[in-house]
N, C-alpha and C positions, 0 to 999 in steps of 0.2 A: 435535464440540467440539474445538477446537485449544487446547492449553495449553503454556505455557513456564515453566520454572523456571531461574533463573540465580543463582549464588552465587560470590563471589570470582573475578570475571571483569571486568577493566578497572575502571571506576569503581563497578561494582555489587558491593559486598562482602557485605552481609547479604541482599540479594535482597528478595523480597516479605515484608512484615510481617504479612500476613494470608493467609487461604485456604491455609494450610500451605505457603506459599512459591510457589504456582502463580498465574500470571496467565492469564486466558482471553482469547483473541482472538476477538471477536465480529464481527458484520457490519460494524460501524464501531468501530475502536479508536483512541484518541487518547493520545499520550504527551506530557506536559508536564514542565517542569523547567528548571533553570538550565543554562548552558553546562557541559559536562563532567560532567553528572549521570547520563548513561547512556541518554538517550532514543534516540539513534541506535543505540546498542549493542543495545538491545532490538529495534528495528526490523530491524537487519541480521541478528541471529540468527534472528528469525522468517523473514526472507527466505532465509537459508542453509538452515535445516532444512526449509522448505517445498520448496525446490529439491531437496534430498536425497531427500525423500519422493517427489517426482515422478519423479526419476531411478530410484529403486528400483522404483516401480510400473511404469514404462515399460520397464524392463529395460536402461537405459543402462549401469548398473554393478550388480554384485551386492553383497551384504552384506560379503563378505570384502575387496572393493576399498576400501570405505569404512572398514572396521575396521582396516586395516593401520596399524601404529604410525607416527605422524607425519603421516598423511594429513590429518587435521583441521587441524592447525596450519599445515603447510607449503603446503597447496593450497586447502582449503575456506575457512579463515578469511582467507587472504591476498586473496581476491576483494574483500572489503570492508575490507581493511587492518586486520584484527583479530588477526593472528597474534601481535603483541607484547602482547596483553592476557593471554596465557598466559605468565607469567613462570616461568622455569626453577625458581626456588626455591619457588614457590607453585603450580606446575602440578598437583600431586597434590591440592591443596585446592580447585581449581576444580570446580564442579558445573554441568553443563549438561544439561537434560532437556527433551524435546519429546514431546508426545503428539498425534499426528495422527490422521487418519481411517483410515489404512492401516498406518502404522508408528509405533513408539515408538523414539526415539533418545535415548541418554544418554551423557554423557561424565563418568565418575567415576573418581577416582584415576588419571588419566592414560590411561584406556582408553575407547575408543568401543564402545558396544554397540547393536545394532539388533535389534528383534524385530517381527514382524507382529502387528497388533492383531486380525486376523480380521474387521474391518469391511469389507464389500464395497460400501459406498456412496460410496467415494472418487470424486471428480470431478477429472480431470486439469486442473491450473490453468496459466494463463499468469502467471508470476511477474514483476512489473515493479517494480524499485527505482528511484525517481526521486530522484537525489541533489540536494543543495542547490546544487551547482556548475553546475546546468543552464543558468543564464543565460549562461555562457561560450559555449555552443553557438550561441546566437542572435546573440551579439555579433560573432563573426568571420564574414567573408563566405564562407569555404569551410571549414566545421567538420571535414571529413574530413582536412584538412591538419594538424589539431592532433595533437601527439604526447602522447597521454594516458597517464598511468600508472595511472589508475583503471579497473579492469575494469568496474565498475558504470556508470561514465560512458560507456565505450565501448559497452556494450550498449544504454544509453539512446539514444545517438546513432544506433545502428543502427535502433532502432525509430522514432526521429524521422524518419530518411530514408524508411522504409517508409510512415510516416504522411503525409509530404509527397507522395510519388508516388501515393498512393491517394486524394488529395483530388480533389474536383470542381473546378469553376471557382473558387468561393470558399467559404469557411466562415465563418459568423457567429460572432463571439466573444461571450462573455457580458458583456463590459464596454464601456462608452463607445460603444455603438451602432456598433461597428466590425466589419470583416471582414478575413480574411486570404486572400490569393491567392498561388498558387505559379506562378512563371515557370519551367516545366520546362526550357526551352531554356537559360536562364542559371543554373538552380539557385538562384533568389532568391525569398525570401518578402517580400511587400509587405503593409503595413497600409493599409487603405482606410477612411476616415471621411468625415464630411460636409465636403466641400470640400478634402480633402487625401488624398495617397497618398505613402507613403514606405517605404523598405526597413526590414525588421525590425531590421537592424543599426544603423539611425539612429533607431529609436524609443526610447521611454522604457524605463528598466530594468524597470518593471512589466510591459510587454508582452514584453520579452525573457525574463522569468521565466515569465510565464503561457503564452505561445504553445506552447513545447515541451511543457509539462505538459498543456495542454488537448488538443493534437493527438494526442499519444501515448495519453492516457487514452481519448479518443473512439475512436481507431482500434482499440485492443486490446479495449475493451469490446464493440464491434460484432463483432469477429472471433470472439469466443468465446461469443456468445449461444447458449443452448440452442435447438435446432431452427431455427437461423438458416440462411438459404440460403448465407450467406458462411461457409464452414468454414475453420478455420486449416489451411493446407497442411502436409504433412509435409516435414521437411528431407530432404536427400539421404541422410544417415545413418539417419534414421528409416525412410525408404522402403526402404533396403537391408535393415534388420533385419526390417521387415514382410514383405518378399518371402521372406527366408530362413525365417522362422517359418511363413509361409503354405505354402511348399513342403514343410516338414516335416509340416504338417497333412495335405496332400493325399497325401503318401507313406505316411501311416499307414494301412495296409490293415485295421486293426482297427476303424476308424471307418466308419460308414455314411455315405452321401452327405448325409443330413440332419444327422448329427452334425458332419460337416466344415463344412457351411454355418454351423451354430451356433457352431463354434469360430472360424471366420473373422470372424463378426459380433462375437464377444466380443473378438477380437484388434483389430479395427478401432476398437472403442469405446475401447480403451486409448490411442489416439493422437489422439482428438478432444478438443481443449481446450475444456472446458465451464465453466470458472470463471476469474475474473480477480482475482488478488491484486494490488491497487494499493497500493504502499507509498511514501508521499510524504514527503520531508523538507521542512519549512517551506513549506507551500503558500501562506502569506501573503506570501512574500518580495516586497518592494518594492511591495506593493499597498495602496491606500487602503482604509479599513475597509469602505466600501460595495462595493468591488471584491472584497474578501475574501469577502463574503457571496455575491456572484454566482459567484465561482470555486468556493466550497464547494458551492453548489447544483449546479454542473455535475459535480463529482466524485461527489456523491450520486446524480445521475442516472445516471452510468456504473455506479455500484455497484448501482443498482436494476434494471439491465437483465438481470441474471442472478441466479437464486435462490441460487447458491452463491458469488457474488462477495464479496470482502472488501476493505475500505478501511482502511488503517493510516496515521495521520498523526502526525508529530512537529511540535510547534508552540511558539512563544513568545508567541503572540497571544491575549490575553484575549477578543478578538472571536470567535475560532473557537469557544471553549468556550461563549460566550454564544449564538452562532448555533445551535450544536448543541442548546442548551436550547430554543430556538424551534422547532427541527425536532421535538423530542420532544413539546413542548406542542401543536404543530399536529397531530401524529399522534393524541394523546389526544382533541383536539377533533373530529378527523375521525371517530373511532369513535363519539363521542357523537352527532354529527349524523346519522351513518348509522343508529344505533339508534333515533332518534326520527323518521327519515324526512324530515329537513329538507334536501331537495335544493337548495333555493334558497340556503341558507347554505353548502352544500358548495362551490358554484361561487365564492362570495365568498372562502371560505377558500383555495381553490386559487389565487386571484389574489394572496393574501398570501404563502403558502408553497405551491409546487407539490407535488402528491402525491408525485412522485419524490424530493423533498427531505425528506419526513417520515420520522422514525425511530421505531420502536417502542422503548420504554424498555429492554426486555430485549435489544435488538440493539446497544446502545451501552455501551462501557466506556471509562473515562478513568482513566489512571494517572499518578501524580506520582512523579518520581524526585528524590532528595535527594543532592546531591554531598557534603554534610557527613557524613551518616550512612551513605551508600552503600546506602540502602534504596529500595524501590519500594512505593507504597501505592495502593490503589484510591481514587478520589475518591468521597466519600459522595454519596448521592442522597436526595432528599426527594420521596416519591410519584412516583418514577421520573425526576424531573428532576435533572440534575447540580447539586451544591451550589455556592452562590456562595462558599462558604468554601474557595477553592483558592488556590494560591500566586500565580497570575497576578493574581487580583483583590486579593490582599493587598497587592501592590505598587502597585496603583491607589489603594487606601485609604491606603497609606503616603505617596503623593504628596499626597493631600488633607490628611493630618495635618501634613505639613511646611508646606503652605500656611497652615493654621490657626496654626501656630507663628509663621510670618512675620507674619501679621496681628496676632497678640497682641503681638509685639515692636514692631510699628509703632505700636500704640496707646500704648505706653509713652513714645513720643517727646514 
């Protein structure tokens, strides 16, 4: 279980209004709300703490390095440009708490504290934050020439380049019956459809937003699959640390040969990434509603490829919440059909909603952030399904109400 509690940080002043202030990040977690209400803040803090926990488990840095005064504000928060969310006059009032599988991290009264949880089931994750600015990457012909000030965008660009070079001849996209191909010689991505072929830089804004997200998500989800033949390779620094620790194990004369092999096996397991935390800002960006559904199914497919994967979305789209309700309903129906042995109907169901896009009710959490009150609240559910009474749907109803008022006024003419 991964939990987060935030209070008096940026736009989030009161934090969660239920569950004693804690929000739980499940297999699929969705954050909705108005601009400036704190959706991205929550997603970025989840990303930051997840990375810190990974670095602690892997031995990149020790507790003292993280706990040094000013480290959180000046280095860790600046990665996502959150350092100014800690105002000097209110810094001691900020409360940030994270409960992970291996470490608990808290920032209270201006001081960071870290403690081990004693849980040895931690899975080393590949943490990927997909920023909303990703469409700029596809728009320019040579994205490496961009002078980016966003560290998150730089890292996403790095993974985008890796995803391109690992492609086969073509990759089928989930929308418009199109494919993407990579011209390695000229470092160019091309969109191929029925009777047309054009560069991604010349394609529609929807493709420019979708392609980087789709390629990176597919690439990383495959790289971290448990028991996959394709293992995530160690970086140079990771390999150096591994060799140093391995040498210390073999120098330890108090260990038997069998104990040394067991220690090396345990050490190696610490560096194999076996979970994918995919944190995506506005996945619906520039996409038609039907394309949003196809895109969402592709993200859920990536999430389903690993038992310990997690998908976190920030969104302004009522369609995303509606489609997630369909995924939950499909899962419930799938269980009923399995229980009564209706294999014939199972195949029909899979044609409507693929199995990999189905979500168990207990694996989905949706939270609403409010920029007026500075609060975050869980979206209510009915028999496991997300409630229709959410702020995105309320604005749809508001549009209908305005239309009714216009009709009423017209009748008075």
